[in-house]
C-alpha positions in Angstrom: 111.8 20.9 -129.2 108.8 18.5 -129.2 109.6 15.2 -127.5 108.9 12.2 -129.8 105.9 10.1 -128.9 106.4 6.8 -127.3 105.9 3.7 -129.6 103.7 2.2 -126.8 101.3 5.1 -127.0 100.7 4.5 -130.7 100.2 0.8 -130.1 97.6 1.5 -127.4 95.7 3.9 -129.6 95.6 1.2 -132.4 94.5 -1.4 -129.9 91.6 0.8 -128.7 90.6 1.5 -132.3 90.6 -2.3 -133.1 88.5 -3.0 -130.0 85.9 -0.5 -131.3 86.0 -1.8 -134.9 85.6 -5.4 -133.7 82.6 -4.4 -131.6 80.8 -2.5 -134.4 81.3 -5.6 -136.7 80.7 -8.5 -134.4 77.6 -7.3 -132.6 75.5 -6.8 -135.8 76.6 -10.2 -136.9 75.4 -11.7 -133.6 72.1 -9.8 -134.1 71.8 -11.5 -137.5 72.5 -14.9 -136.1 70.0 -14.3 -133.3 67.3 -13.3 -135.8 68.0 -16.4 -137.8 67.5 -18.5 -134.7 64.3 -16.8 -133.7 62.9 -17.1 -137.3 63.9 -20.7 -137.4 61.8 -21.4 -134.3 58.9 -19.6 -136.1 59.4 -21.8 -139.2 59.5 -25.0 -137.1 56.2 -24.0 -135.4 54.7 -23.8 -139.0 56.2 -27.3 -139.7 58.6 -25.8 -142.3 62.3 -26.5 -142.6 64.6 -23.6 -141.6 67.4 -25.2 -143.5 65.4 -25.2 -146.7 64.3 -21.7 -146.1 67.8 -20.2 -145.8 69.0 -22.4 -148.6 66.4 -20.9 -150.9 67.4 -17.4 -149.8 70.9 -18.2 -150.8 69.8 -19.7 -154.1 67.1 -17.1 -154.9 69.3 -14.2 -154.0 72.8 -15.2 -154.9 72.8 -18.7 -156.5 72.7 -17.7 -160.2 73.6 -14.9 -162.5 70.0 -14.0 -162.8 69.6 -14.0 -159.1 72.5 -11.7 -158.7 71.0 -9.3 -161.3 67.7 -9.3 -159.4 69.5 -8.7 -156.1 71.5 -5.8 -157.4 68.5 -4.2 -159.0 66.9 -4.3 -155.5 70.1 -3.2 -153.8 70.4 0.0 -155.8 67.4 1.9 -154.2 68.3 0.3 -150.8 71.7 1.9 -150.9 70.3 5.3 -151.7 67.4 5.2 -149.2 69.8 3.9 -146.5 72.0 6.9 -147.1 69.0 9.1 -146.5 68.9 7.6 -143.0 72.7 7.4 -142.4 73.7 11.0 -143.2 71.2 12.7 -140.8 72.0 10.0 -138.2 75.6 11.2 -138.1 74.1 14.4 -136.7 72.0 12.7 -134.1 68.8 12.6 -136.2 66.6 9.6 -136.8 65.0 10.3 -140.1 62.8 7.5 -141.4 61.1 9.3 -144.3 63.1 8.0 -147.2 60.1 6.1 -148.6 58.2 9.3 -148.9 61.1 11.2 -150.6 61.5 8.3 -153.0 57.8 8.2 -154.0 57.3 12.0 -154.3 60.6 12.5 -156.2 59.9 9.6 -158.6 56.4 11.0 -159.3 57.9 14.5 -159.9 60.4 13.0 -162.3 57.6 11.3 -164.3 55.4 14.4 -164.2 58.2 16.7 -165.6 58.9 14.2 -168.4 55.3 14.4 -169.7 55.5 17.9 -171.2 59.1 17.5 -172.2 59.0 14.3 -174.2 58.1 15.9 -177.5 59.8 19.3 -177.0 63.5 18.5 -176.2 65.9 15.7 -177.0 65.5 12.6 -174.8 68.9 13.1 -173.2 67.8 16.4 -171.8 64.5 14.9 -170.6 66.5 12.4 -168.6 68.7 15.1 -167.2 65.6 17.2 -166.2 64.0 14.2 -164.6 67.1 13.5 -162.5 67.5 17.1 -161.4 63.9 17.4 -160.5 63.9 14.2 -158.5 67.0 15.2 -156.6 65.7 18.7 -155.8 62.3 17.4 -154.7 63.8 14.7 -152.5 66.2 17.1 -151.0 63.5 19.7 -150.2 61.2 17.0 -148.8 63.6 15.7 -146.2 65.2 19.2 -145.9 61.8 20.3 -144.6 62.2 17.7 -141.8 65.5 19.2 -140.8 64.2 22.8 -140.9 61.2 21.9 -138.7 63.6 20.2 -136.2 65.9 23.3 -136.1 63.3 26.1 -136.3 60.4 24.6 -134.5 61.8 21.7 -132.5 59.5 19.2 -134.2 60.7 15.6 -133.7 62.3 14.5 -137.0 61.2 10.9 -136.6 57.5 11.8 -136.3 57.6 14.5 -139.0 59.5 12.4 -141.5 57.1 9.4 -141.0 54.0 11.7 -141.4 55.5 13.3 -144.5 55.8 9.8 -146.0 52.1 9.2 -145.8 51.5 12.7 -147.2 53.8 11.9 -150.1 52.0 8.6 -150.9 48.6 10.3 -150.7 49.7 13.1 -153.0 51.0 10.7 -155.6 47.9 8.5 -155.4 45.7 11.6 -155.9 47.4 12.7 -159.1 48.0 9.3 -160.7 44.3 8.5 -160.1 43.2 11.9 -161.2 44.4 14.6 -163.5 47.7 12.8 -164.5 46.2 9.4 -165.0 47.0 7.6 -168.2 43.6 7.2 -170.0 45.1 4.3 -172.1 45.5 2.2 -169.0 42.2 2.1 -167.1 43.0 -0.9 -165.0 46.0 0.4 -163.2 46.4 4.1 -162.1 49.6 5.6 -163.5 51.0 8.5 -165.4 51.7 8.3 -169.1 54.8 6.4 -169.9 58.0 8.4 -170.5 59.8 8.3 -173.8 61.7 5.0 -174.1 64.7 6.9 -175.5 64.7 8.9 -172.2 65.0 5.7 -170.1 68.2 5.0 -168.2 70.1 2.1 -169.7 72.0 -0.8 -168.0 75.6 -1.2 -167.0 77.3 -3.1 -169.9 78.0 -6.7 -169.0 76.1 -6.6 -165.8 72.5 -5.9 -167.0 71.7 -3.8 -163.9 70.7 -0.2 -164.3 73.0 2.7 -163.6 71.3 3.4 -160.3 73.6 0.7 -158.7 76.7 2.5 -159.9 75.3 5.9 -158.7 74.5 4.4 -155.3 78.0 2.9 -154.9 79.7 6.1 -156.0 77.6 8.2 -153.7 78.2 5.9 -150.8 82.0 6.3 -151.3 81.8 10.1 -151.7 79.6 10.5 -148.6 81.9 8.3 -146.6 84.8 10.6 -147.5 82.6 13.7 -146.8 81.6 12.5 -143.3 84.9 10.9 -142.3 87.6 12.9 -144.0 86.4 16.5 -144.2 85.8 19.4 -141.7 82.1 19.3 -142.5 81.9 15.7 -141.4 83.9 16.4 -138.3 81.6 19.3 -137.4 78.5 17.1 -138.1 79.8 14.4 -135.7 80.4 17.0 -133.0 76.9 18.4 -133.5 75.4 14.9 -133.4 77.3 14.0 -130.3 76.6 17.1 -128.2 74.8 20.1 -129.9 75.5 22.4 -127.0 79.2 21.8 -127.2 79.1 22.3 -130.9 77.3 25.7 -130.5 79.8 26.7 -127.8 82.6 26.0 -130.4 80.8 28.4 -132.8 79.4 25.7 -135.1 76.0 26.4 -136.8 74.1 23.3 -135.6 71.0 24.3 -137.4 72.8 24.7 -140.7 74.4 21.4 -140.3 71.1 19.7 -139.5 69.3 21.2 -142.6 72.3 20.4 -144.8 72.5 16.8 -143.7 68.8 16.3 -144.3 69.1 17.9 -147.7 71.9 15.5 -148.6 69.9 12.5 -147.4 66.8 13.6 -149.2 68.7 14.1 -152.4 69.9 10.4 -152.2 66.3 9.2 -151.7 65.1 11.4 -154.5 67.8 9.9 -156.8 66.4 6.4 -155.9 63.0 7.6 -157.0 64.4 8.8 -160.3 66.0 5.5 -161.1 62.8 3.6 -160.2 60.9 5.6 -162.7 63.5 6.1 -165.4 65.1 2.7 -165.3 62.5 0.2 -163.9 58.9 1.3 -164.3 59.0 3.9 -167.0 56.1 5.8 -165.3 54.9 6.8 -161.9 52.4 4.3 -160.4 51.6 2.6 -157.1 54.7 0.3 -157.5 56.9 3.2 -156.5 55.7 2.5 -152.9 57.7 -0.7 -152.7 59.0 -0.3 -149.1 62.6 0.4 -150.2 62.6 3.4 -147.9 61.5 1.4 -144.9 64.0 -1.4 -145.6 66.7 1.3 -146.1 66.2 2.1 -142.4 67.1 -1.4 -141.4 70.1 -1.4 -143.8 71.4 1.8 -142.3 71.1 0.7 -138.8 72.7 -2.7 -139.5 75.6 -0.8 -141.2 75.9 1.5 -138.1 75.2 4.4 -140.5 78.6 3.8 -142.2 78.1 4.7 -146.0 80.7 2.0 -147.0 79.1 -0.7 -144.9 75.7 0.1 -146.4 76.8 -1.3 -149.8 77.2 -5.0 -148.7 74.3 -4.8 -146.3 72.0 -3.5 -149.0 73.1 -6.4 -151.3 72.2 -8.8 -148.5 68.7 -7.4 -148.1 68.3 -7.1 -151.8 69.0 -10.8 -152.0 66.5 -11.6 -149.3 63.8 -9.7 -151.2 64.8 -11.3 -154.5 64.3 -14.8 -153.0 60.7 -14.1 -151.9 59.1 -15.5 -155.0 61.2 -18.7 -154.9 60.3 -19.3 -151.3 56.6 -18.8 -152.1 56.7 -21.4 -154.9 58.9 -24.0 -153.2 57.7 -23.8 -149.5 54.1 -22.6 -150.0 54.8 -19.6 -147.8 53.5 -16.1 -148.6 55.8 -13.8 -150.5 55.6 -11.4 -147.4 57.5 -14.0 -145.4 60.8 -12.2 -146.2 59.3 -9.0 -144.8 58.6 -10.8 -141.6 62.2 -11.9 -141.5 63.3 -8.3 -142.0 61.1 -7.3 -139.1 62.7 -9.9 -136.8 66.2 -8.7 -137.9 65.2 -5.1 -137.1 63.9 -6.1 -133.6 67.1 -8.1 -132.7 69.2 -5.3 -134.1 67.6 -2.7 -131.9 68.0 -5.0 -128.9 71.7 -5.5 -129.7 72.2 -1.7 -129.3 72.2 -2.3 -125.5 75.3 -4.5 -125.9 77.7 -1.7 -127.1 80.2 -0.9 -124.4 79.0 -3.6 -122.1 80.6 -6.8 -123.3 83.9 -7.3 -121.3 85.9 -8.8 -124.2 85.3 -5.7 -126.3 86.6 -3.3 -123.6 90.2 -2.1 -123.9 92.5 -3.5 -121.3 93.8 -1.3 -118.5 97.2 -1.3 -120.3 95.7 0.1 -123.5 93.9 2.9 -121.6 97.0 4.1 -119.8 
């Protein structure tokens, strides 16, 4: 007969879990506050008001219904590109090539739509664009995982280099054989059929990419935290040798995780073409993939936490124009703020497990 567990043991395990959750929430918040302080010093040096700057961020990103719509449109690709970082990160990989996957997948979606516009119904054109973008994005980042597993190539370096290759490929085609002759001033592909464009969520006036990002984030949270695949991925990410000793196929897990992440970034490229631009052009390279790295790290690679963090950074990006008009600062000022946040966030990584008030007490450990 199995002896019943002691109530105190259950309370101690809950206490340890709460200590961990508090740490993973409070330290990123402290990093954000530190970034705000450092950036305020920078603004004061420029003889600008930090209070006005952060007020305009709140107003430009979240102050009105139009601001919220603009924020959520920007948050949709951020959620998907952050997932491209978060899923491989659960396996111990630092993949930063979401920008390249977004760009090359968006271009592939626009390219496949050109010959299909007049031959099949628009609904099937949209479906073909989406499938093409997902497959291309998955294979692009999946290549990173395969090179890491089969050849030991560092995934951070390879994913970054593949980003520049993707941008170069797209620029080559939109300025060459696939360039729209009707638009000589701006290189782009021919516009896709308006009937094949993705519509907006009723009542919200934000395209369906936001809904797709939120649903995917929830599903991937369940996959990584509530399934045997996710458990195996966490073991492989924590200690690959232990995972191999337990009979887990680490290489298969790495490639699969990269395929999933790439598919998310590819979906972001599809929505940028089919819901925002209507064609492939240089605007696809809008740094959503690079900002998604910051979103994922700030969310501690938690798919659910990525949703609010992406909305936060979507709001910061949406406020750039208002800051430029009201404070006579460059629109790129918000990018500088994001860079400061990223540096403070990386510095805050050294605090995990070292702050005494986050450590479980001796009673909770025994």
